C-alpha positions in Angstrom: 14.4 0.7 -12.5 14.3 -1.3 -16.2 15.8 -4.3 -14.6 13.8 -4.8 -11.9 10.3 -3.7 -13.9 11.1 -6.3 -16.4 8.5 -9.0 -17.1 6.4 -7.3 -14.2 3.4 -5.1 -15.1 2.9 -1.8 -13.3 -0.9 -1.1 -11.5 -1.3 2.1 -10.8 -2.9 2.4 -7.2 -6.1 4.2 -8.7 -6.7 1.6 -11.2 -6.4 -1.1 -8.5 -9.7 -1.3 -8.6 -11.3 -1.4 -11.3 -8.2 -4.0 -12.2 -8.8 -6.0 -10.1 -13.0 -6.7 -10.9 -11.5 -7.6 -14.4 -8.3 -9.4 -14.9 -7.2 -12.3 -11.2 -3.7 -10.1 -9.8 -2.8 -13.6 -8.2 -1.5 -15.1 -11.7 0.8 -11.5 -13.3 3.6 -10.7 -11.8 2.8 -7.3 -10.8 4.0 -3.6 -8.7 2.8 -0.4 -7.7 4.1 2.5 -5.6 2.6 4.5 -3.3 2.5 7.7 -1.2 1.6 7.6 2.5 -0.2 10.2 2.3 -2.4 9.1 6.0 -1.0 8.2 8.7 -3.4 6.7 11.3 -2.1 7.0 15.2 -1.2 3.2 16.2 -3.9 1.6 17.3 -4.6 -1.3 19.9 -5.9 -4.6 18.0 -8.3 -6.6 20.2 -5.3 -8.9 21.8 -3.5 -6.4 22.7 -1.2 -5.8 19.8 -0.3 -2.8 18.0 -1.0 -1.7 13.9 -0.4 0.4 12.3 -3.4 2.2 9.6 -1.4 4.2 6.6 -3.2 5.4 3.7 -1.8 5.4 0.4 -2.0 7.3 -2.9 -0.8 7.2 -6.1 -0.4 11.3 -6.8 -3.4 10.7 -9.7 -6.1 10.7 -8.4 -6.6 11.9 -4.2 -9.9 10.9 -3.7 -8.8 6.7 -4.9 -6.5 5.6 -1.4 -5.9 2.0 0.1 -5.6 1.4 3.3 -2.5 -0.4 4.4 -2.3 -2.6 7.5 0.6 -3.2 8.8 1.0 -5.9 11.8 3.6 -7.2 14.0 7.1 -7.2 12.8 6.1 -4.9 9.5 4.3 -2.4 12.2 7.4 -3.0 14.8 10.2 -1.9 11.7 8.1 0.4 9.9 5.8 2.5 11.8 7.6 5.4 12.5 8.1 5.8 8.8 6.8 9.1 7.8 4.0 10.5 6.1 4.8 11.7 2.0 7.7 8.8 2.3 6.6 7.2 -1.4 
């Protein structure tokens, strides 16, 4: 993990909103970790394609979640991922 994190900045999901307000994260090599705390049943978009919505949390502040929308190949590959997965 130390090798993978070298020269990268860890930003907790619960800090993401405040960091976006004060930093240009496009200029930083950063990573975050999240746990799938809720999965919505796959939905159909207007174009007929199916997508998933996951709610992610870092387990520090359960009121601060990030919604992740999975489309296309990402949806096809990961929609069965279990709630509770990191």
